[in-house]
N, C-alpha and C positions, 0 to 999 in steps of 0.2 A: 336463425343462425345461417351463416353463409355455408354453401354446399361443401366447401373444402375444409371447413373448420373441424377441429377435433376437440374433445374434452378429455383431459387427463385426470385420473383419480390418484390423489397423492396422499401419503401418510401425513396426518396432522393431529398430533396428540391433543391439541387444544380445541379441535372441532368437536361438535356434539357427538358425532358418530365415529370420530377418529380418522375421517377421510375428508379431504378438501377437493372439490372439483374446480379445475382451472381450464378455461377455454383458451385454445390456441388457434388463432385465425391464420390463414395462408401458411400452413405448416411446410409447404414445399418451396416457399420463397428462399432464394439463396441469400445467406448472410455473408458467407465467404465464397464468392463466385469462383475464384481460382482453385480453391480447395474442394469445391462441390459440397460445402456444408450448409445445410438448410436450417430454417428456424426450428423445425421439429428435432433435427439433430442436436441443436443447442439445448432445447428443453430436455431431451433425453440425456444429454451429457450431465446436466445438473442433477437429474435423478440418480444417475450412475455414481456420482461422487458425493451424494448427499451426506453420509455420515461424516466424512472428512471435512467437507465444506462447512457444515454446521458447527463442528468443533472450532473452526477458525472464525466463523461469522456470527454465530447465534448471539442475539441480544446486542448487536452492534448497529448503530446508525450508519447508513450508507448513502453515498452519492452514486447515481446511475449514469454511466457514460453510454449514450444512446446514439444509434445510427439508423434512421428510418429507411434509408436506401442501402443498407448493408455496408460492409467494409469498402472504403473508397468514396462513400458518400459523406455528406456533411455530418459532423459530430456535434453533439451538444450535451451538456451536463444537467441532470435533474437533481436539484437539491430539495426544492419544495416537492411534496407529493403530487404526482400528476393528477389532473382532473379525472374523475370517474374511477379512482382507485377503489378496490373492494374494501368494504368496511372491516373485514377481518384482519387486514394488514395493520400492524402496529406502527405508531409513530411516536417520536419524542421531540420535545422542543430543545433546540440547541442555541447557544450564544456564539456569535461570530466575532472576529476581531474588531469589526466596526461598532459592535455593541448591539446590532440588531439581533432579533430572535425570530425563528420560525421553525415549524415542525419538519422532521425528516424521517424517511422510511427506516424502520428497524427490521432486520432479518430475525425472524423467530421460528421459521419452519421452511422446509424445502419449497413449499408452494409459493413463498414470496419470491424465490429466485426464478421459478418457472413463470410466474407473473411478470417478473422483470424481463425475461426473454420475450414474452408476448409484447412487451412495451419497447422492443427493439434494443434492449440493453445488451451490450457485449461485455463491458468490463464493470465490475462492482468495486467501488472504492470505499472501504470501511474506515470509520474513525477508530482511533486506538483506545476506545472506551467501551464500556458495556452499560446498558440500562440497569439500574436507575442512576448510577454515578457517572454522569456524562461530562464532568469537569476535571476528573482525575484519571489519567491514562493508566491502563493495566498492561500496556504493551509498549516496549521500547523498540523502535524501528530504525534501522540504518540502511540507507540506499547507497550502494557503491556503483557509481556511474562512470564507465570507461570513456575517457575523452578520445578524440581522434588519434589514431595510432595505437590504441590499446584495444584489447579483445575481452571476450567473456572469460577466457583462461586467466588473463591478468586480474580481472575482478575476483575470480575464484581464489587466486593467490592472496589477494588482499583480505578476502573473507576469512581465510584460514588464520592469518595474522590477527585479525579482529577477534575471532573466536578465542584465541589464546589470551588476548588482553581482557576480554570480557570475563573469561573464567577467573582470571586473577582478581577481578573486581566483584566476584560473587554472582555473576550473571551467567545463566545457561543459554548459549546461543543456538538458534535454529536457522536454517538457511533455505532459500528458495530462489529459483530463477525469477527475473523480472518479467519474463515472457519475450525478452529481446536480448540485448547484450549485457545487461546489468545483473547484479546480484543483490538480493535483499537479505539482511540479517535481522532477526527478531529475537526478543527475549520477553517472557512474561515478567511483569513487575507488580509489586504490591501497589494498589491505587492509593498512594499516600501523598502524592505531589501533584500540583497543577501543571499545566502545559509548559509554562516558561521554565520551571525547574527541570522538567524532563528534557527540554531543549538544551539547557545548560549541561545536563549530564551527557547528552550526545556530543556536544561541543568538546567537553572534557575528554571523552573517549576518542573523538576524532583527532584532536590535537596530539594526544599521546601516540596514537597510531601513526600520525604523520612524522612525529619525532623518531619513531622506530624505523620507518622506511620512507624517507622524504623523496626518494627517487621514484617510488611507486605510488604514493598516496598524497593527496593535497586537500586542504580545507579551503582553498581560495574560492570565494564566491564569484568573482569576476572571471569570465571565461578566458580573457586575455592573460590571466596569471596562472591558469591551471597547467598549461603545457601538456605534455604527453604522459598524463598520470590518471589515476583513479580518483574521482572526486567523491568525497564523503558529503552527501547532500544533507547537511544538518537542518535545513529549513523544512524538510519533510516531517520534522517533529513539532511544528507549530500547530496551534489550533486551526481547524479547517483546512489542514493539509493532509492528504491521504495517499496511500500507496495501493496499487492493485492488490486485491485480496488473494490470499492463498487459494489455489484452484480456479481462479477466475480466468476466463479467456481474454485474449488481447486482440486489438483491431489491426492485425497485420495479415497479409494475404494468405499465409499458410495456416491460419487459425491456431496460433500457439497459446499455451496456458502458462500462467505464472505458477510454477510447480515446486512444491516442497521436495527437498532432497535430503538424503542422509549425508553426513560429512564425508563418509568414505567414497561416495559416488560423485561428489561435486567436481573434482578435477577432470574426470573422464566424461563429463556430460556434454552433449551437444544440445543446447536448448531448442534448436530448430526442430528437433525430433519429438518434442513434448507438445502435443497438440490435442485438440478436442477429440480427435479419433483415437489417439494412442494412450492418453493418460488414464482413462478408466481401467483398461487392462493392466496397466502398470500398477495402479492403486490396489488391485486385487492382491498384490504381494505385501501390502501393509502401508500404513500412513506414517511417513517419517516424523510427522509432527504430533503423533498420537499422545505423547507424554508431556507435551508442552505445559498443560495446565497443572501438572504435578511438579513443575520446576520454576516456581515463582521466587524471584529474587528482589533485592533492594537496590536502588540507585544511589545509596548513600556514598559508597566508595567512588563512584563516577562523579558525584557532586564534589567530593574532596579534590578530584583532579581539576575541576573547573575553578574551585576556590584557590588552589595553589597557583594556577595560571594567572589569576587576577591579582593575588596578593604578593606572589614571589617573582613573577615574570612580567608583570605589568600588562598582561593581556586582558582584554575585556570583551564586551559584546561584539557580535558579528552582525552583518547586514541581514535585514528581514526582507521578505518578498516585497516587490514594489507596490502591491495593493494594500499592504499593511499601513496603519497609521505610524507616524514616526514614533519609535520606541525609545525608552530611556537608555542612555549610554550607547546608542547605535551610532556607528561611524557614518559620515556623510554618504548619501546615495549618489555617488558619481564614480564612474569607472576610473581606474588609476591613470590611464592615458589622458584623461581629460582634467586632471587635477592641476590646473594652471591658474595663475593669479587672475586672469581675465574673468573667470566664472566660478571660482571655488576658493574658499578660505577655510581655515580651521574652524571658524565660528559659524559656518553655514550648516 
């Protein structure tokens, strides 16, 4: 063992003696140089927020966003389990949009997150499913993304409108910062529908939100059409699309955290103050998402919005991410300013 390595003993209910040992090499290496946050600080952070983090992450497959040289270095995403991964870390086989399948890491205990820190992971990106039912989401996620000229405060205003709409549809909304300028709104749902139906429910909600405040909110996929508004990123609902986990750090210089909030505190929050150093103390006052698993709803009413848009308003499918195969009913994948006869027709 390297001289500067440490071994952390971590609670692990599934381990034979209830304790897991996880080695942490180079604990003093700076992960966030500007903030002075080290690899050991990151591991200690995960231990400090363990109960809340596991409520949000336990039994979920995750993608690991890794930075071998810390923030500012090259980033890469680990979907396949890294070589040399400990045998005790759980995996599950997932199906991707291309049809290929491979195993992915599942978070089942806090030692998994400390191991991820050892592997230079900064942000954990969970799928909206839990093992063993990995094809039917149990979580509806809506990403409110401020376009240039808009701020976190504007996204917070949109989130409050969204919460009201979701309540009308029988969904209990929970909110968190993205870790940057955006806002994420989540709801627990019964795992009764596959990914495409959940996507359609999100589109139905987003279109209704846009109708209620078209000057603030947009569903336009193409950036040139969004203007100075808050984009409802419906494509985050697709299979193999993920949002930073609740309580996960983010790769910005000041070591921010994607932090769950109460609705009462949303408007007055400065997300830049929610960091790896400050969030554990704040969490000591309680987890705003503690009751999420007790507030499971149905997307049926949201799907009714989708169907009404299709049947009564002539609206249909929206664009998928560019790496997706062409999907049924999808509009042509060409930005509006390039829709000219020379290289685009309705039949393309």
